C-alpha positions, -999 to 999 in steps of 0.1 A, spaced: -448 151 131 -415 173 134 -398 137 133 -416 124 100 -407 164 88 -369 162 88 -372 121 71 -392 145 44 -369 169 44 -335 141 39 -354 121 14 -362 155 -9 -322 158 -9 -316 126 -17 -335 126 -50 -327 163 -58 -289 151 -55 -295 116 -77 -318 139 -106 -285 165 -102 -258 133 -106 -282 121 -132 -281 151 -152 -244 160 -153 -238 115 -162 -266 125 -189 -246 152 -203 -216 133 -203 -226 107 -224 -241 133 -246 -204 149 -246 -185 118 -255 -206 82 -268 -180 62 -261 -186 62 -228 -219 50 -229 -208 17 -241 -174 7 -235 -156 -8 -266 -157 -42 -273 -129 -62 -279 -116 -76 -309 -132 -105 -325 -111 -138 -325 -97 -146 -354 -110 -170 -378 -101 -182 -415 -117 -198 -442 -93 -225 -458 -107 -208 -494 -91 -180 -484 -58 -199 -475 -60 -220 -508 -65 -186 -531 -35 -167 -513 -14 -200 -518 -23 -204 -556 -20 -158 -558 17 -163 -544 24 -193 -570 4 -169 -595 27 -137 -590 57 -168 -590 49 -172 -626 49 -134 -636 85 -134 -627 99 -167 -641 89 -174 -665 71 -142 -673 94 -114 -671 123 -135 -679 104 -143 -708 89 -106 -717 125 -91 -712 145 -114 -727 129 -114 -756 134 -80 -763 172 -75 -755 193 -94 -782 197 -124 -788 237 -124 -774 223 -113 -738 191 -140 -738 206 -162 -718 218 -136 -695 187 -118 -690 168 -149 -678 199 -155 -652 193 -121 -639 159 -130 -632 160 -159 -619 188 -154 -591 170 -120 -582 137 -142 -575 164 -168 -555 182 -138 -536 148 -121 -527 132 -148 -512 158 -162 -488 163 -124 -478 128 -119 -474 123 -144 -450 156 -134 -430 147 -98 -427 126 -84 -454 93 -91 -437 99 -78 -405 113 -48 -422 79 -45 -440 51 -54 -413 66 -53 -379 65 -16 -357 93 1 -364 118 14 -338 110 50 -325 104 82 -344 112 55 -379 83 39 -374 62 46 -397 88 47 -424 104 10 -419 97 -16 -400 118 -40 -370 133 -69 -365 110 -87 -342 97 -114 -367 132 -110 -383 143 -150 -395 107 -157 -389 110 -155 -353 74 -157 -332 57 -174 -368 39 -203 -358 24 -230 -383 -9 -219 -373 -2 -183 -364 -31 -161 -381 -31 -126 -393 -64 -102 -399 -73 -96 -439 -95 -64 -447 -121 -77 -430 -130 -76 -389 -123 -109 -378 -108 -124 -405 -76 -142 -409 -55 -161 -427 -26 -179 -418 3 -158 -416 33 -177 -436 7 -176 -469 10 -139 -461 49 -143 -458 49 -162 -489 27 -138 -509 45 -106 -501 83 -123 -512 66 -126 -544 57 -89 -544 99 -78 -535 110 -101 -556 93 -93 -590 98 -54 -576 138 -58 -576 136 -79 -612 119 -51 -630 142 -21 -620 170 -42 -640 159 -37 -675 161 -1 -673 203 -8 -679 200 -41 -691 224 -55 -718 255 -36 -698 251 -49 -654 277 -69 -646 263 -101 -627 281 -93 -597 264 -59 -598 233 -76 -597 237 -93 -570 247 -71 -546 214 -50 -558 189 -75 -552 208 -82 -519 210 -43 -512 178 -23 -531 150 -44 -514 168 -36 -479 168 1 -485 141 6 -508 114 -17 -514 109 -28 -476 104 12 -470 81 18 -492 58 -16 -487 57 -7 -448 50 34 -455 20 22 -474 7 -12 -464 19 -15 -426 -11 -9 -402 -31 -20 -370 -58 -37 -394 -96 -38 -389 -103 -45 -355 -71 -22 -343 -90 6 -363 -121 -8 -350 -107 -10 -313 -92 22 -317 -53 10 -311 -28 34 -313 -17 43 -358 17 57 -343 35 31 -358 14 27 -386 32 35 -419 35 72 -433 17 69 -461 -9 48 -447 -13 76 -420 -19 102 -447 -49 75 -461 -33 73 -494 -47 38 -515 -27 16 -528 -48 -15 -534 -19 -39 -550 15 -18 -556 11 10 -575 36 32 -554 54 1 -537 62 -18 -570 57 2 -604 68 37 -590 91 22 -570 109 1 -595 104 26 -624 122 49 -610 149 27 -597 151 18 -630 159 53 -646 182 63 -623 198 30 -635 203 40 -669 214 72 -662 241 59 -641 252 26 -659 255 48 -690 243 47 -726 248 10 -745 278 8 -771 261 22 -804 230 33 -788 210 57 -809 237 47 -838 232 14 -841 196 -7 -843 195 -26 -814 158 -45 -822 145 -74 -796 155 -108 -810 121 -127 -802 90 -104 -804 75 -145 -800 90 -151 -768 79 -115 -755 44 -121 -761 46 -151 -744 61 -137 -713 33 -105 -715 5 -132 -716 21 -144 -684 24 -120 -665 -16 -111 -676 -20 -145 -662 -2 -140 -634 -18 -107 -627 -45 -122 -614 -27 -134 -582 -11 -98 -582 -43 -78 -579 -73 -100 -571 -44 -115 -542 -38 -84 -531 -76 -87 -512 -60 -114 -489 -93 -128 -490 -119 -146 -517 -145 -124 -519 -163 -97 -542 -132 -76 -536 -111 -104 -552 -136 -103 -576 -136 -68 -588 -100 -70 -591 -103 -99 -611 -128 -78 -628 -107 -44 -635 -78 -67 -642 -93 -81 -675 -113 -47 -689 -85 -17 -681 -49 -41 -687 -74 -46 -725 -85 -11 -727 -47 3 -721 -36 -24 -751 -63 -12 -776 -53 25 -766 -17 20 -773 -20 2 -801 -42 28 -816 -18 53 -809 9 35 -827 -12 34 -854 -22 70 -856 14 81 -853 42 58 -869 15 40 -897 15 5 -883 6 -15 -851 36 -34 -838 33 -65 -814 55 -55 -792 34 -23 -791 3 -41 -780 22 -65 -753 36 -34 -739 4 -16 -740 -7 -46 -722 16 -46 -694 13 -6 -689 -26 -14 -680 -20 -42 -658 4 -16 -641 -22 16 -641 -48 -8 -629 -28 -20 -600 -36 3 -575 -73 7 -577 -80 -31 -590 -101 -33 -555 -114 5 -554 -120 14 -587 -152 5 -607 -151 -16 -640 -162 12 -659 -140 32 -642 -108 15 -644 -117 10 -683 -115 46 -685 -78 44 -663 -68 17 -690 -69 36 -722 -53 66 -704 -23 48 -693 -17 31 -723 -20 58 -744 3 80 -716 27 56 -716 32 51 -751 40 90 -754 65 83 -726 83 54 -745 87 71 -776 81 107 -778 98 117 -745 125 90 -745 133 101 -784 137 138 -772 159 134 -737 176 107 -754 180 85 -719 192 51 -722 163 29 -704 160 -4 -722 131 -18 -712 110 12 -708 109 6 -670 106 42 -664 79 49 -693 58 22 -686 60 17 -650 73 46 -635 48 72 -660 21 37 -653 22 36 -620 19 75 -617 -13 77 -638 -26 48 -614 -19 60 -584 -33 94 -592 -61 76 -611 -72 56 -575 -78 89 -563 -111 92 -592 -121 60 -595 -124 46 -559 -154 73 -555 -185 59 -550 -202 82 -573 -185 70 -600 -190 36 -594 -159 22 -574 -164 3 -540 -150 32 -514 -130 31 -486 -145 13 -455 -146 30 -422 -133 4 -398 -136 30 -364 -175 27 -375 -186 -9 -373 -216 -23 -363 -222 -37 -329 -247 -56 -309 -255 -70 -276 -214 -55 -267 -198 -77 -297 -188 -66 -335 -205 -79 -362 -183 -74 -387 -203 -53 -411 -186 -22 -420 -199 10 -438 -182 31 -463 -166 65 -448 -177 98 -463 -155 97 -498 -139 134 -512 -128 131 -548 -107 161 -549 -87 158 -510 -79 117 -519 -64 130 -550 -45 148 -535 -33 125 -508 -25 100 -539 0 130 -550 17 131 -519 25 93 -515 34 97 -556 59 125 -545 72 104 -513 81 73 -533 97 89 -561 120 107 -534 124 77 -516 133 55 -546 153 79 -561 175 88 -531 176 51 -519 185 40 -552 217 68 -559 231 50 -530 230 21 -537 240 25 -569 272 46 -556 282 18 -531 279 -13 -557 301 7 -578 328 15 -553 326 -23 -542 324 -36 -573 316 -19 -602 285 -15 -622 292 -20 -661 309 -43 -676 342 -38 -700 335 -25 -734 350 -58 -753 322 -79 -728 297 -53 -739 304 -57 -772 309 -101 -776 274 -98 -751 271 -109 -721 261 -148 -722 294 -165 -727 314 -137 -708 297 -139 -675 278 -171 -675 297 -192 -704 269 -200 -720 243 -193 -750 210 -190 -752 208 -206 -786 234 -230 -807 226 -229 -844 
């Protein structure tokens, strides 16, 4: 009987110990639920041929925006003696930026950087497209969904090219062609690629879902800035570069004294139309997939653009007495600019309002503000792209709110897990409009500072090694014959 009692005591002690340890384990799981279930591995990337096909088409649409779209839009607005020069500059920039993007631009934009610089610029791991195979995939914005990396390279290259080409409109009709060539190499490298990295480089949906480090993600991405298709990366960036260039190149001979009307508004209209069509690749293509968010971006690219064209036309009609074709075309482009960062985030009614505001504000800057300060921004790069980009970037923080019809922001850290695997279903994060607008303002300010300082450095270097501006004689005669030995028109 004594021996049986001893065994019972041992059993009771074992049960008590187990109960205590079980209680501690439950408490630990309560404090840290992550311990209750290990994070599943990242899902294997799969791709759909339709997504690849859409991204290839989108890349071609953005190429069309630059050549011939932007070339004709800009070319029609300069004087006839500079038409051939203008379209040659745009075409040359497309060729140069394509080459340097494949050599080092993609790597500097979309790879991990070095040490403390990692949030601001990528590294050279993929320079010369090293490690990118024809079958290699990169993740889109859906968990486990990929596209071929080479199509992403092509798509993002077209963005770099058109951004660089946009900037030269600020100092059109007076730049040396050699200066344009140097600008096409230096400016993307020192300004565009870092800003693209800061805004768009991140670990991807699977990285966030599995808790990957975000220390090397882009600086503005880490802040939480929203830029669906390039309000900061493309438009503010190019607009500030063009404005700085306008100041550093100085005014054209006769500016403010001699009339300098566009030589062909017909070509400008054709260019604007090509820009609008191509912009569907620009905005809807930035979703990287052919799904509901691409459809949303398409709808917003229709309605916001139309609203901005209408508001610019009405403002000009009211204040100048007549609605001009140049104004209407400029309003359309202003709407495209304003909706770019919001295209996949805002609802159609929100972006409609954004377009109305963007068109009117850009009209004010391209007329009253420009006339007051007297700067010679030849093709209104600052008034349309910088100002429109700022309106759009700040407005994105408002129209993205689901309470206002926006799409919100996906919370990839809260994606659904069933039977130890991700299902691909991810919910939206709580949305705070005021906080998001403040983040957007930080992104705007960062882009202005980076582009402003970087552009000054680029222009100073070009001026020192090559010179910026053509001679007075060349400027008076026109750049077509002096730079290229050809004329746009042989009458």
